[in-house]
N, C-alpha and C positions, 0 to 999 in steps of 0.2 A: 174910813182903811179899808185898805184894798190886799188878801192875802192870794198868794199865789203860789197851791201845792202843787207839791215838785215829785217828792217821792218820801217812803213809810218804811218801817222795819220794827219790826220787834225790840231793834236797837235804838234808833233814830226817826228825824221825821224835819224834812228840808225843808222849808218856804217863804219865797221872799217874797217880805211886808213895806210896803206903797201907803204914804199917806194919803192922799189919794191918786185920780186912777191919769195925774198929770204928773206925779212926783220921782223923785229917782228912788228907787227901792234900796233897800240892806237884805242880806242874809238870813234868818233866824235858823239856826242846828240846835233840838233838844237832842241830846245824844246819852243813851244811859249804855257804860260800858259793860260788858259780860263779866260776869260773877266768877263764871269758869278761869280757871288757870290758863291751862292750852291756849281756850280760845278767844282770849282776852288781846292777842296778834292779830286776830281778825276784826274788832272793835277795831282800833286804834288805825286797822288797811281800809277801814270802810270810813271813819271820821276824811283822811289824809284824801281820799278818793273825793268825800263830799266839798271838798275843799278849792277841789283844782277844776270840778263842775263850772266855778262860776268867779269873775276878779269886782262885785259888788265886794261894796264893806258886810262883816260877814259879824255876828255873835254866836257863838256858841255855848252852851246854856245845857245840864242834866250834872249826872250822877258817872262821874267816872272811873267808879271803883277803885281805884285807888290809893293808896297813902305816899306821904310826902317821906316819914319816918319811925321808926319799925316800936316806938311808942304811939303814934297812931292806931296800933292792931291790936285788935283783942281776942285771942285765941287762934288756934290753930297752929297749924307752924311757925317758927321763924321764917320772912323771907331774906334770903340771900340778898348783898346790897343792892348789887346790879337791877335787881327786881324792885325797887325802892327806886 
């Protein structure tokens, strides 16, 4: 396996993965969304930017720090529907 490293931050790691030096690769993006609500938009913008950098197949894994339903959220203020 060959791994070509592209970039990283506290919120992401971006690599191309190849089975061997002659095979077509795929992109692996490890993503960790920001916990601070005011900074989450920047996290999503980073993810969009990373997906535009390359047209190879990609897998994005990680913790997006998002909920789909109000009952998934424990504690804190209730989120408005548009934030879910």
